[in-house]
PDBQT receptor file of N, H, CA, C and O in Angstrom, charges set to zero:
ATOM      1  N   MET A   1      10.581  30.528 -12.122  1.00  0.00    +0.000 N 
ATOM      2  CA  MET A   1      11.048  30.105 -10.812  1.00  0.00    +0.000 C 
ATOM      3  C   MET A   1      10.210  28.943 -10.269  1.00  0.00    +0.000 C 
ATOM      4  O   MET A   1      10.752  27.949  -9.786  1.00  0.00    +0.000 OA
ATOM      5  N   ILE A   2       8.888  29.080 -10.352  1.00  0.00    +0.000 N 
ATOM      6  H   ILE A   2       8.448  29.888 -10.745  1.00  0.00    +0.000 HD
ATOM      7  CA  ILE A   2       8.007  28.030  -9.872  1.00  0.00    +0.000 C 
ATOM      8  C   ILE A   2       8.212  26.760 -10.694  1.00  0.00    +0.000 C 
ATOM      9  O   ILE A   2       8.139  25.652 -10.163  1.00  0.00    +0.000 OA
ATOM     10  N   ARG A   3       8.465  26.923 -11.970  1.00  0.00    +0.000 N 
ATOM     11  H   ARG A   3       8.525  27.823 -12.401  1.00  0.00    +0.000 HD
ATOM     12  CA  ARG A   3       8.687  25.769 -12.845  1.00  0.00    +0.000 C 
ATOM     13  C   ARG A   3       9.931  24.993 -12.408  1.00  0.00    +0.000 C 
ATOM     14  O   ARG A   3       9.926  23.762 -12.402  1.00  0.00    +0.000 OA
ATOM     15  N   ALA A   4      10.980  25.701 -12.049  1.00  0.00    +0.000 N 
ATOM     16  H   ALA A   4      10.985  26.701 -12.054  1.00  0.00    +0.000 HD
ATOM     17  CA  ALA A   4      12.213  25.053 -11.582  1.00  0.00    +0.000 C 
ATOM     18  C   ALA A   4      11.979  24.349 -10.247  1.00  0.00    +0.000 C 
ATOM     19  O   ALA A   4      12.494  23.253 -10.025  1.00  0.00    +0.000 OA
ATOM     20  N   LEU A   5      11.207  24.970  -9.362  1.00  0.00    +0.000 N 
ATOM     21  H   LEU A   5      10.789  25.860  -9.543  1.00  0.00    +0.000 HD
ATOM     22  CA  LEU A   5      10.887  24.333  -8.081  1.00  0.00    +0.000 C 
ATOM     23  C   LEU A   5      10.061  23.067  -8.277  1.00  0.00    +0.000 C 
ATOM     24  O   LEU A   5      10.278  22.069  -7.590  1.00  0.00    +0.000 OA
ATOM     25  N   ARG A   6       9.118  23.106  -9.208  1.00  0.00    +0.000 N 
ATOM     26  H   ARG A   6       8.941  23.917  -9.766  1.00  0.00    +0.000 HD
ATOM     27  CA  ARG A   6       8.318  21.918  -9.494  1.00  0.00    +0.000 C 
ATOM     28  C   ARG A   6       9.184  20.795 -10.056  1.00  0.00    +0.000 C 
ATOM     29  O   ARG A   6       8.978  19.629  -9.719  1.00  0.00    +0.000 OA
ATOM     30  N   LEU A   7      10.144  21.133 -10.903  1.00  0.00    +0.000 N 
ATOM     31  H   LEU A   7      10.311  22.081 -11.176  1.00  0.00    +0.000 HD
ATOM     32  CA  LEU A   7      11.045  20.129 -11.457  1.00  0.00    +0.000 C 
ATOM     33  C   LEU A   7      11.892  19.513 -10.345  1.00  0.00    +0.000 C 
ATOM     34  O   LEU A   7      12.053  18.294 -10.290  1.00  0.00    +0.000 OA
ATOM     35  N   LEU A   8      12.425  20.338  -9.474  1.00  0.00    +0.000 N 
ATOM     36  H   LEU A   8      12.294  21.329  -9.518  1.00  0.00    +0.000 HD
ATOM     37  CA  LEU A   8      13.219  19.845  -8.351  1.00  0.00    +0.000 C 
ATOM     38  C   LEU A   8      12.375  18.974  -7.416  1.00  0.00    +0.000 C 
ATOM     39  O   LEU A   8      12.835  17.933  -6.948  1.00  0.00    +0.000 OA
ATOM     40  N   ALA A   9      11.162  19.398  -7.154  1.00  0.00    +0.000 N 
ATOM     41  H   ALA A   9      10.789  20.244  -7.534  1.00  0.00    +0.000 HD
ATOM     42  CA  ALA A   9      10.260  18.619  -6.298  1.00  0.00    +0.000 C 
ATOM     43  C   ALA A   9       9.920  17.286  -6.942  1.00  0.00    +0.000 C 
ATOM     44  O   ALA A   9       9.818  16.274  -6.249  1.00  0.00    +0.000 OA
ATOM     45  N   ALA A  10       9.744  17.272  -8.256  1.00  0.00    +0.000 N 
ATOM     46  H   ALA A  10       9.827  18.094  -8.818  1.00  0.00    +0.000 HD
ATOM     47  CA  ALA A  10       9.436  16.027  -8.955  1.00  0.00    +0.000 C 
ATOM     48  C   ALA A  10      10.613  15.061  -8.888  1.00  0.00    +0.000 C 
ATOM     49  O   ALA A  10      10.418  13.853  -8.761  1.00  0.00    +0.000 OA
ATOM     50  N   ILE A  11      11.818  15.579  -8.972  1.00  0.00    +0.000 N 
ATOM     51  H   ILE A  11      11.977  16.560  -9.076  1.00  0.00    +0.000 HD
ATOM     52  CA  ILE A  11      13.010  14.739  -8.924  1.00  0.00    +0.000 C 
ATOM     53  C   ILE A  11      13.243  14.192  -7.519  1.00  0.00    +0.000 C 
ATOM     54  O   ILE A  11      13.662  13.044  -7.372  1.00  0.00    +0.000 OA
ATOM     55  N   LEU A  12      12.984  14.984  -6.493  1.00  0.00    +0.000 N 
ATOM     56  H   LEU A  12      12.644  15.917  -6.613  1.00  0.00    +0.000 HD
ATOM     57  CA  LEU A  12      13.283  14.587  -5.118  1.00  0.00    +0.000 C 
ATOM     58  C   LEU A  12      12.120  13.929  -4.385  1.00  0.00    +0.000 C 
ATOM     59  O   LEU A  12      12.345  13.093  -3.511  1.00  0.00    +0.000 OA
ATOM     60  N   GLY A  13      10.898  14.283  -4.718  1.00  0.00    +0.000 N 
ATOM     61  H   GLY A  13      10.716  14.963  -5.428  1.00  0.00    +0.000 HD
ATOM     62  CA  GLY A  13       9.738  13.826  -3.957  1.00  0.00    +0.000 C 
ATOM     63  C   GLY A  13       9.533  12.327  -3.942  1.00  0.00    +0.000 C 
ATOM     64  O   GLY A  13       9.329  11.743  -2.877  1.00  0.00    +0.000 OA
ATOM     65  N   GLY A  14       9.582  11.693  -5.099  1.00  0.00    +0.000 N 
ATOM     66  H   GLY A  14       9.748  12.167  -5.964  1.00  0.00    +0.000 HD
ATOM     67  CA  GLY A  14       9.369  10.247  -5.191  1.00  0.00    +0.000 C 
ATOM     68  C   GLY A  14      10.400   9.444  -4.414  1.00  0.00    +0.000 C 
ATOM     69  O   GLY A  14      10.031   8.597  -3.601  1.00  0.00    +0.000 OA
ATOM     70  N   PRO A  15      11.692   9.692  -4.648  1.00  0.00    +0.000 N 
ATOM     71  CA  PRO A  15      12.704   8.966  -3.869  1.00  0.00    +0.000 C 
ATOM     72  C   PRO A  15      12.623   9.225  -2.370  1.00  0.00    +0.000 C 
ATOM     73  O   PRO A  15      12.854   8.313  -1.577  1.00  0.00    +0.000 OA
ATOM     74  N   MET A  16      12.302  10.444  -1.970  1.00  0.00    +0.000 N 
ATOM     75  H   MET A  16      12.114  11.185  -2.615  1.00  0.00    +0.000 HD
ATOM     76  CA  MET A  16      12.162  10.728  -0.539  1.00  0.00    +0.000 C 
ATOM     77  C   MET A  16      11.030   9.910   0.064  1.00  0.00    +0.000 C 
ATOM     78  O   MET A  16      11.175   9.349   1.150  1.00  0.00    +0.000 OA
ATOM     79  N   LEU A  17       9.917   9.843  -0.631  1.00  0.00    +0.000 N 
ATOM     80  H   LEU A  17       9.799  10.299  -1.513  1.00  0.00    +0.000 HD
ATOM     81  CA  LEU A  17       8.777   9.066  -0.151  1.00  0.00    +0.000 C 
ATOM     82  C   LEU A  17       9.137   7.584  -0.061  1.00  0.00    +0.000 C 
ATOM     83  O   LEU A  17       8.849   6.930   0.942  1.00  0.00    +0.000 OA
ATOM     84  N   LEU A  18       9.759   7.064  -1.099  1.00  0.00    +0.000 N 
ATOM     85  H   LEU A  18       9.993   7.595  -1.914  1.00  0.00    +0.000 HD
ATOM     86  CA  LEU A  18      10.126   5.650  -1.126  1.00  0.00    +0.000 C 
ATOM     87  C   LEU A  18      11.134   5.304  -0.033  1.00  0.00    +0.000 C 
ATOM     88  O   LEU A  18      10.960   4.314   0.676  1.00  0.00    +0.000 OA
ATOM     89  N   ILE A  19      12.166   6.094   0.106  1.00  0.00    +0.000 N 
ATOM     90  H   ILE A  19      12.308   6.898  -0.470  1.00  0.00    +0.000 HD
ATOM     91  CA  ILE A  19      13.182   5.830   1.131  1.00  0.00    +0.000 C 
ATOM     92  C   ILE A  19      12.570   5.947   2.528  1.00  0.00    +0.000 C 
ATOM     93  O   ILE A  19      12.871   5.139   3.405  1.00  0.00    +0.000 OA
ATOM     94  N   GLY A  20      11.717   6.944   2.736  1.00  0.00    +0.000 N 
ATOM     95  H   GLY A  20      11.472   7.601   2.023  1.00  0.00    +0.000 HD
ATOM     96  CA  GLY A  20      11.065   7.104   4.028  1.00  0.00    +0.000 C 
ATOM     97  C   GLY A  20      10.216   5.901   4.403  1.00  0.00    +0.000 C 
ATOM     98  O   GLY A  20      10.240   5.451   5.548  1.00  0.00    +0.000 OA
ATOM     99  N   VAL A  21       9.464   5.380   3.437  1.00  0.00    +0.000 N 
ATOM    100  H   VAL A  21       9.445   5.747   2.507  1.00  0.00    +0.000 HD
ATOM    101  CA  VAL A  21       8.620   4.205   3.706  1.00  0.00    +0.000 C 
ATOM    102  C   VAL A  21       9.491   2.985   4.003  1.00  0.00    +0.000 C 
ATOM    103  O   VAL A  21       9.175   2.200   4.897  1.00  0.00    +0.000 OA
ATOM    104  N   ILE A  22      10.580   2.824   3.262  1.00  0.00    +0.000 N 
ATOM    105  H   ILE A  22      10.837   3.462   2.536  1.00  0.00    +0.000 HD
ATOM    106  CA  ILE A  22      11.490   1.702   3.525  1.00  0.00    +0.000 C 
ATOM    107  C   ILE A  22      12.067   1.807   4.933  1.00  0.00    +0.000 C 
ATOM    108  O   ILE A  22      12.113   0.813   5.657  1.00  0.00    +0.000 OA
ATOM    109  N   TRP A  23      12.504   2.991   5.322  1.00  0.00    +0.000 N 
ATOM    110  H   TRP A  23      12.467   3.798   4.733  1.00  0.00    +0.000 HD
ATOM    111  CA  TRP A  23      13.057   3.177   6.670  1.00  0.00    +0.000 C 
ATOM    112  C   TRP A  23      12.013   2.875   7.739  1.00  0.00    +0.000 C 
ATOM    113  O   TRP A  23      12.324   2.259   8.758  1.00  0.00    +0.000 OA
ATOM    114  N   ILE A  24      10.776   3.307   7.509  1.00  0.00    +0.000 N 
ATOM    115  H   ILE A  24      10.523   3.808   6.681  1.00  0.00    +0.000 HD
ATOM    116  CA  ILE A  24       9.705   3.030   8.475  1.00  0.00    +0.000 C 
ATOM    117  C   ILE A  24       9.499   1.531   8.616  1.00  0.00    +0.000 C 
ATOM    118  O   ILE A  24       9.428   1.015   9.731  1.00  0.00    +0.000 OA
ATOM    119  N   LEU A  25       9.403   0.832   7.499  1.00  0.00    +0.000 N 
ATOM    120  H   LEU A  25       9.461   1.251   6.593  1.00  0.00    +0.000 HD
ATOM    121  CA  LEU A  25       9.172  -0.609   7.541  1.00  0.00    +0.000 C 
ATOM    122  C   LEU A  25      10.338  -1.356   8.178  1.00  0.00    +0.000 C 
ATOM    123  O   LEU A  25      10.126  -2.319   8.915  1.00  0.00    +0.000 OA
ATOM    124  N   GLN A  26      11.558  -0.924   7.904  1.00  0.00    +0.000 N 
ATOM    125  H   GLN A  26      11.730  -0.142   7.306  1.00  0.00    +0.000 HD
ATOM    126  CA  GLN A  26      12.708  -1.570   8.528  1.00  0.00    +0.000 C 
ATOM    127  C   GLN A  26      12.744  -1.282  10.023  1.00  0.00    +0.000 C 
ATOM    128  O   GLN A  26      13.048  -2.171  10.819  1.00  0.00    +0.000 OA
ATOM    129  N   GLY A  27      12.443  -0.071  10.403  1.00  0.00    +0.000 N 
ATOM    130  H   GLY A  27      12.197   0.652   9.756  1.00  0.00    +0.000 HD
ATOM    131  CA  GLY A  27      12.430   0.274  11.816  1.00  0.00    +0.000 C 
ATOM    132  C   GLY A  27      11.386  -0.494  12.596  1.00  0.00    +0.000 C 
ATOM    133  O   GLY A  27      11.576  -0.797  13.774  1.00  0.00    +0.000 OA
ATOM    134  N   LEU A  28      10.276  -0.810  11.936  1.00  0.00    +0.000 N 
ATOM    135  H   LEU A  28      10.121  -0.564  10.979  1.00  0.00    +0.000 HD
ATOM    136  CA  LEU A  28       9.200  -1.576  12.576  1.00  0.00    +0.000 C 
ATOM    137  C   LEU A  28       9.409  -3.083  12.459  1.00  0.00    +0.000 C 
ATOM    138  O   LEU A  28       8.549  -3.866  12.862  1.00  0.00    +0.000 OA
ATOM    139  N   ASN A  29      10.540  -3.482  11.913  1.00  0.00    +0.000 N 
ATOM    140  H   ASN A  29      11.239  -2.846  11.586  1.00  0.00    +0.000 HD
ATOM    141  CA  ASN A  29      10.901  -4.895  11.760  1.00  0.00    +0.000 C 
ATOM    142  C   ASN A  29       9.965  -5.623  10.798  1.00  0.00    +0.000 C 
ATOM    143  O   ASN A  29       9.736  -6.823  10.950  1.00  0.00    +0.000 OA
ATOM    144  N   LEU A  30       9.426  -4.912   9.814  1.00  0.00    +0.000 N 
ATOM    145  H   LEU A  30       9.613  -3.937   9.691  1.00  0.00    +0.000 HD
ATOM    146  CA  LEU A  30       8.547  -5.507   8.818  1.00  0.00    +0.000 C 
ATOM    147  C   LEU A  30       9.258  -5.780   7.499  1.00  0.00    +0.000 C 
ATOM    148  O   LEU A  30       8.739  -6.497   6.643  1.00  0.00    +0.000 OA
ATOM    149  N   LEU A  31      10.447  -5.208   7.337  1.00  0.00    +0.000 N 
ATOM    150  H   LEU A  31      10.869  -4.626   8.033  1.00  0.00    +0.000 HD
ATOM    151  CA  LEU A  31      11.236  -5.391   6.130  1.00  0.00    +0.000 C 
ATOM    152  C   LEU A  31      12.642  -5.786   6.553  1.00  0.00    +0.000 C 
ATOM    153  O   LEU A  31      13.468  -4.922   6.850  1.00  0.00    +0.000 OA
ATOM    154  N   PRO A  32      12.919  -7.077   6.582  1.00  0.00    +0.000 N 
ATOM    155  CA  PRO A  32      14.209  -7.540   7.097  1.00  0.00    +0.000 C 
ATOM    156  C   PRO A  32      15.336  -7.382   6.084  1.00  0.00    +0.000 C 
ATOM    157  O   PRO A  32      15.114  -7.051   4.919  1.00  0.00    +0.000 OA
ATOM    158  N   GLY A  33      16.561  -7.631   6.570  1.00  0.00    +0.000 N 
ATOM    159  H   GLY A  33      16.741  -7.899   7.516  1.00  0.00    +0.000 HD
ATOM    160  CA  GLY A  33      17.705  -7.714   5.675  1.00  0.00    +0.000 C 
ATOM    161  C   GLY A  33      18.666  -6.558   5.756  1.00  0.00    +0.000 C 
ATOM    162  O   GLY A  33      19.443  -6.344   4.825  1.00  0.00    +0.000 OA
ATOM    163  N   SER A  34      18.643  -5.805   6.838  1.00  0.00    +0.000 N 
ATOM    164  H   SER A  34      18.013  -5.979   7.595  1.00  0.00    +0.000 HD
ATOM    165  CA  SER A  34      19.521  -4.650   6.950  1.00  0.00    +0.000 C 
ATOM    166  C   SER A  34      19.897  -4.444   8.409  1.00  0.00    +0.000 C 
ATOM    167  O   SER A  34      19.248  -4.966   9.315  1.00  0.00    +0.000 OA
ATOM    168  N   PHE A  35      20.957  -3.675   8.615  1.00  0.00    +0.000 N 
ATOM    169  H   PHE A  35      21.484  -3.251   7.879  1.00  0.00    +0.000 HD
ATOM    170  CA  PHE A  35      21.329  -3.316   9.983  1.00  0.00    +0.000 C 
ATOM    171  C   PHE A  35      20.270  -2.424  10.626  1.00  0.00    +0.000 C 
ATOM    172  O   PHE A  35      20.253  -2.271  11.847  1.00  0.00    +0.000 OA
ATOM    173  N   MET A  36      19.392  -1.838   9.823  1.00  0.00    +0.000 N 
ATOM    174  H   MET A  36      19.406  -1.963   8.831  1.00  0.00    +0.000 HD
ATOM    175  CA  MET A  36      18.339  -0.958  10.339  1.00  0.00    +0.000 C 
ATOM    176  C   MET A  36      17.124  -1.739  10.846  1.00  0.00    +0.000 C 
ATOM    177  O   MET A  36      16.279  -1.182  11.547  1.00  0.00    +0.000 OA
ATOM    178  N   THR A  37      17.036  -3.016  10.498  1.00  0.00    +0.000 N 
ATOM    179  H   THR A  37      17.723  -3.468   9.928  1.00  0.00    +0.000 HD
ATOM    180  CA  THR A  37      15.876  -3.830  10.853  1.00  0.00    +0.000 C 
ATOM    181  C   THR A  37      15.710  -3.913  12.371  1.00  0.00    +0.000 C 
ATOM    182  O   THR A  37      16.632  -4.295  13.092  1.00  0.00    +0.000 OA
ATOM    183  N   GLY A  38      14.533  -3.554  12.831  1.00  0.00    +0.000 N 
ATOM    184  H   GLY A  38      13.784  -3.244  12.246  1.00  0.00    +0.000 HD
ATOM    185  CA  GLY A  38      14.211  -3.629  14.248  1.00  0.00    +0.000 C 
ATOM    186  C   GLY A  38      14.715  -2.460  15.081  1.00  0.00    +0.000 C 
ATOM    187  O   GLY A  38      14.532  -2.448  16.298  1.00  0.00    +0.000 OA
ATOM    188  N   GLN A  39      15.347  -1.479  14.446  1.00  0.00    +0.000 N 
ATOM    189  H   GLN A  39      15.497  -1.489  13.457  1.00  0.00    +0.000 HD
ATOM    190  CA  GLN A  39      15.838  -0.300  15.166  1.00  0.00    +0.000 C 
ATOM    191  C   GLN A  39      14.803   0.822  15.016  1.00  0.00    +0.000 C 
ATOM    192  O   GLN A  39      14.671   1.404  13.939  1.00  0.00    +0.000 OA
ATOM    193  N   ILE A  40      14.085   1.119  16.073  1.00  0.00    +0.000 N 
ATOM    194  H   ILE A  40      14.192   0.646  16.947  1.00  0.00    +0.000 HD
ATOM    195  CA  ILE A  40      12.959   2.064  16.016  1.00  0.00    +0.000 C 
ATOM    196  C   ILE A  40      13.391   3.469  15.584  1.00  0.00    +0.000 C 
ATOM    197  O   ILE A  40      12.569   4.247  15.099  1.00  0.00    +0.000 OA
ATOM    198  N   ILE A  41      14.656   3.791  15.754  1.00  0.00    +0.000 N 
ATOM    199  H   ILE A  41      15.324   3.159  16.148  1.00  0.00    +0.000 HD
ATOM    200  CA  ILE A  41      15.132   5.124  15.361  1.00  0.00    +0.000 C 
ATOM    201  C   ILE A  41      14.927   5.361  13.866  1.00  0.00    +0.000 C 
ATOM    202  O   ILE A  41      14.720   6.498  13.442  1.00  0.00    +0.000 OA
ATOM    203  N   TRP A  42      14.982   4.293  13.063  1.00  0.00    +0.000 N 
ATOM    204  H   TRP A  42      15.150   3.370  13.408  1.00  0.00    +0.000 HD
ATOM    205  CA  TRP A  42      14.786   4.448  11.620  1.00  0.00    +0.000 C 
ATOM    206  C   TRP A  42      13.331   4.754  11.287  1.00  0.00    +0.000 C 
ATOM    207  O   TRP A  42      13.052   5.387  10.269  1.00  0.00    +0.000 OA
ATOM    208  N   THR A  43      12.413   4.321  12.119  1.00  0.00    +0.000 N 
ATOM    209  H   THR A  43      12.639   3.807  12.946  1.00  0.00    +0.000 HD
ATOM    210  CA  THR A  43      11.013   4.719  11.955  1.00  0.00    +0.000 C 
ATOM    211  C   THR A  43      10.861   6.208  12.237  1.00  0.00    +0.000 C 
ATOM    212  O   THR A  43      10.127   6.915  11.546  1.00  0.00    +0.000 OA
ATOM    213  N   ILE A  44      11.566   6.669  13.259  1.00  0.00    +0.000 N 
ATOM    214  H   ILE A  44      12.162   6.095  13.820  1.00  0.00    +0.000 HD
ATOM    215  CA  ILE A  44      11.521   8.087  13.618  1.00  0.00    +0.000 C 
ATOM    216  C   ILE A  44      12.137   8.939  12.511  1.00  0.00    +0.000 C 
ATOM    217  O   ILE A  44      11.622  10.016  12.209  1.00  0.00    +0.000 OA
ATOM    218  N   TYR A  45      13.222   8.480  11.908  1.00  0.00    +0.000 N 
ATOM    219  H   TYR A  45      13.640   7.605  12.154  1.00  0.00    +0.000 HD
ATOM    220  CA  TYR A  45      13.851   9.209  10.796  1.00  0.00    +0.000 C 
ATOM    221  C   TYR A  45      13.006   9.131   9.524  1.00  0.00    +0.000 C 
ATOM    222  O   TYR A  45      12.910  10.107   8.780  1.00  0.00    +0.000 OA
ATOM    223  N   GLY A  46      12.399   7.979   9.278  1.00  0.00    +0.000 N 
ATOM    224  H   GLY A  46      12.477   7.186   9.883  1.00  0.00    +0.000 HD
ATOM    225  CA  GLY A  46      11.669   7.764   8.038  1.00  0.00    +0.000 C 
ATOM    226  C   GLY A  46      10.342   8.488   7.945  1.00  0.00    +0.000 C 
ATOM    227  O   GLY A  46       9.910   8.855   6.853  1.00  0.00    +0.000 OA
ATOM    228  N   THR A  47       9.692   8.698   9.078  1.00  0.00    +0.000 N 
ATOM    229  H   THR A  47      10.043   8.399   9.966  1.00  0.00    +0.000 HD
ATOM    230  CA  THR A  47       8.367   9.322   9.062  1.00  0.00    +0.000 C 
ATOM    231  C   THR A  47       8.389  10.739   8.490  1.00  0.00    +0.000 C 
ATOM    232  O   THR A  47       7.618  11.022   7.574  1.00  0.00    +0.000 OA
ATOM    233  N   PRO A  48       9.238  11.642   8.988  1.00  0.00    +0.000 N 
ATOM    234  CA  PRO A  48       9.231  12.982   8.383  1.00  0.00    +0.000 C 
ATOM    235  C   PRO A  48       9.733  12.973   6.937  1.00  0.00    +0.000 C 
ATOM    236  O   PRO A  48       9.270  13.767   6.118  1.00  0.00    +0.000 OA
ATOM    237  N   LEU A  49      10.665  12.093   6.624  1.00  0.00    +0.000 N 
ATOM    238  H   LEU A  49      11.041  11.448   7.289  1.00  0.00    +0.000 HD
ATOM    239  CA  LEU A  49      11.153  12.006   5.252  1.00  0.00    +0.000 C 
ATOM    240  C   LEU A  49      10.026  11.592   4.313  1.00  0.00    +0.000 C 
ATOM    241  O   LEU A  49       9.867  12.178   3.242  1.00  0.00    +0.000 OA
ATOM    242  N   ALA A  50       9.247  10.595   4.701  1.00  0.00    +0.000 N 
ATOM    243  H   ALA A  50       9.377  10.119   5.571  1.00  0.00    +0.000 HD
ATOM    244  CA  ALA A  50       8.125  10.143   3.884  1.00  0.00    +0.000 C 
ATOM    245  C   ALA A  50       7.047  11.228   3.776  1.00  0.00    +0.000 C 
ATOM    246  O   ALA A  50       6.457  11.413   2.712  1.00  0.00    +0.000 OA
ATOM    247  N   LEU A  51       6.794  11.935   4.862  1.00  0.00    +0.000 N 
ATOM    248  H   LEU A  51       7.273  11.785   5.726  1.00  0.00    +0.000 HD
ATOM    249  CA  LEU A  51       5.779  12.994   4.830  1.00  0.00    +0.000 C 
ATOM    250  C   LEU A  51       6.181  14.139   3.906  1.00  0.00    +0.000 C 
ATOM    251  O   LEU A  51       5.359  14.643   3.141  1.00  0.00    +0.000 OA
ATOM    252  N   VAL A  52       7.436  14.545   3.976  1.00  0.00    +0.000 N 
ATOM    253  H   VAL A  52       8.104  14.135   4.598  1.00  0.00    +0.000 HD
ATOM    254  CA  VAL A  52       7.911  15.613   3.091  1.00  0.00    +0.000 C 
ATOM    255  C   VAL A  52       7.892  15.138   1.642  1.00  0.00    +0.000 C 
ATOM    256  O   VAL A  52       7.501  15.888   0.748  1.00  0.00    +0.000 OA
ATOM    257  N   GLY A  53       8.312  13.900   1.407  1.00  0.00    +0.000 N 
ATOM    258  H   GLY A  53       8.630  13.291   2.133  1.00  0.00    +0.000 HD
ATOM    259  CA  GLY A  53       8.262  13.346   0.052  1.00  0.00    +0.000 C 
ATOM    260  C   GLY A  53       6.844  13.293  -0.484  1.00  0.00    +0.000 C 
ATOM    261  O   GLY A  53       6.603  13.631  -1.643  1.00  0.00    +0.000 OA
ATOM    262  N   ALA A  54       5.898  12.868   0.357  1.00  0.00    +0.000 N 
ATOM    263  H   ALA A  54       6.094  12.593   1.299  1.00  0.00    +0.000 HD
ATOM    264  CA  ALA A  54       4.491  12.816  -0.058  1.00  0.00    +0.000 C 
ATOM    265  C   ALA A  54       3.957  14.216  -0.357  1.00  0.00    +0.000 C 
ATOM    266  O   ALA A  54       3.207  14.402  -1.315  1.00  0.00    +0.000 OA
ATOM    267  N   ALA A  55       4.336  15.185   0.446  1.00  0.00    +0.000 N 
ATOM    268  H   ALA A  55       4.946  15.034   1.224  1.00  0.00    +0.000 HD
ATOM    269  CA  ALA A  55       3.901  16.563   0.208  1.00  0.00    +0.000 C 
ATOM    270  C   ALA A  55       4.458  17.095  -1.115  1.00  0.00    +0.000 C 
ATOM    271  O   ALA A  55       3.757  17.788  -1.852  1.00  0.00    +0.000 OA
ATOM    272  N   LEU A  56       5.700  16.774  -1.409  1.00  0.00    +0.000 N 
ATOM    273  H   LEU A  56       6.269  16.211  -0.810  1.00  0.00    +0.000 HD
ATOM    274  CA  LEU A  56       6.292  17.208  -2.679  1.00  0.00    +0.000 C 
ATOM    275  C   LEU A  56       5.602  16.542  -3.867  1.00  0.00    +0.000 C 
ATOM    276  O   LEU A  56       5.321  17.196  -4.871  1.00  0.00    +0.000 OA
ATOM    277  N   VAL A  57       5.333  15.254  -3.754  1.00  0.00    +0.000 N 
ATOM    278  H   VAL A  57       5.562  14.723  -2.938  1.00  0.00    +0.000 HD
ATOM    279  CA  VAL A  57       4.634  14.542  -4.824  1.00  0.00    +0.000 C 
ATOM    280  C   VAL A  57       3.246  15.139  -5.020  1.00  0.00    +0.000 C 
ATOM    281  O   VAL A  57       2.807  15.330  -6.155  1.00  0.00    +0.000 OA
ATOM    282  N   TRP A  58       2.557  15.433  -3.933  1.00  0.00    +0.000 N 
ATOM    283  H   TRP A  58       2.914  15.278  -3.012  1.00  0.00    +0.000 HD
ATOM    284  CA  TRP A  58       1.219  16.046  -4.023  1.00  0.00    +0.000 C 
ATOM    285  C   TRP A  58       1.304  17.414  -4.689  1.00  0.00    +0.000 C 
ATOM    286  O   TRP A  58       0.493  17.732  -5.559  1.00  0.00    +0.000 OA
ATOM    287  N   TRP A  59       2.281  18.224  -4.286  1.00  0.00    +0.000 N 
ATOM    288  H   TRP A  59       2.939  17.966  -3.579  1.00  0.00    +0.000 HD
ATOM    289  CA  TRP A  59       2.421  19.575  -4.821  1.00  0.00    +0.000 C 
ATOM    290  C   TRP A  59       2.699  19.548  -6.322  1.00  0.00    +0.000 C 
ATOM    291  O   TRP A  59       2.155  20.355  -7.076  1.00  0.00    +0.000 OA
ATOM    292  N   VAL A  60       3.546  18.620  -6.747  1.00  0.00    +0.000 N 
ATOM    293  H   VAL A  60       3.988  17.964  -6.134  1.00  0.00    +0.000 HD
ATOM    294  CA  VAL A  60       3.878  18.527  -8.165  1.00  0.00    +0.000 C 
ATOM    295  C   VAL A  60       2.691  18.032  -8.978  1.00  0.00    +0.000 C 
ATOM    296  O   VAL A  60       2.490  18.464 -10.113  1.00  0.00    +0.000 OA
ATOM    297  N   SER A  61       1.903  17.126  -8.404  1.00  0.00    +0.000 N 
ATOM    298  H   SER A  61       2.066  16.774  -7.482  1.00  0.00    +0.000 HD
ATOM    299  CA  SER A  61       0.823  16.502  -9.173  1.00  0.00    +0.000 C 
ATOM    300  C   SER A  61      -0.448  17.345  -9.247  1.00  0.00    +0.000 C 
ATOM    301  O   SER A  61      -1.313  17.073 -10.080  1.00  0.00    +0.000 OA
ATOM    302  N   ARG A  62      -0.579  18.352  -8.400  1.00  0.00    +0.000 N 
ATOM    303  H   ARG A  62       0.124  18.572  -7.723  1.00  0.00    +0.000 HD
ATOM    304  CA  ARG A  62      -1.793  19.151  -8.474  1.00  0.00    +0.000 C 
ATOM    305  C   ARG A  62      -1.692  20.175  -9.605  1.00  0.00    +0.000 C 
ATOM    306  O   ARG A  62      -0.605  20.638  -9.950  1.00  0.00    +0.000 OA
ATOM    307  N   ARG A  63      -2.801  20.502 -10.147  1.00  0.00    +0.000 N 
ATOM    308  H   ARG A  63      -3.684  20.126  -9.867  1.00  0.00    +0.000 HD
ATOM    309  CA  ARG A  63      -2.823  21.440 -11.282  1.00  0.00    +0.000 C 
ATOM    310  C   ARG A  63      -2.749  22.877 -10.786  1.00  0.00    +0.000 C 
ATOM    311  O   ARG A  63      -3.460  23.283  -9.867  1.00  0.00    +0.000 OA
ATOM    312  N   ALA A  64      -1.867  23.625 -11.424  1.00  0.00    +0.000 N 
ATOM    313  H   ALA A  64      -1.289  23.296 -12.170  1.00  0.00    +0.000 HD
ATOM    314  CA  ALA A  64      -1.723  25.025 -11.012  1.00  0.00    +0.000 C 
ATOM    315  C   ALA A  64      -1.758  25.953 -12.206  1.00  0.00    +0.000 C 
ATOM    316  O   ALA A  64      -1.651  27.169 -12.046  1.00  0.00    +0.000 OA
TER     317      ALA A  64
């Protein structure tokens, strides 16, 4: 069971972290080129997504 959860976390964690960081940067107007650029709501959406993604990446990478 834990092995399946680690596999799922490995598949989802990286993309969640990457998408969250992109949303944060677009919301802060640091990454132009989208309808999300300069809209602070995307920073609010991206922060928890990036944090959960980072937690999943950390959980998968630690030795158990």
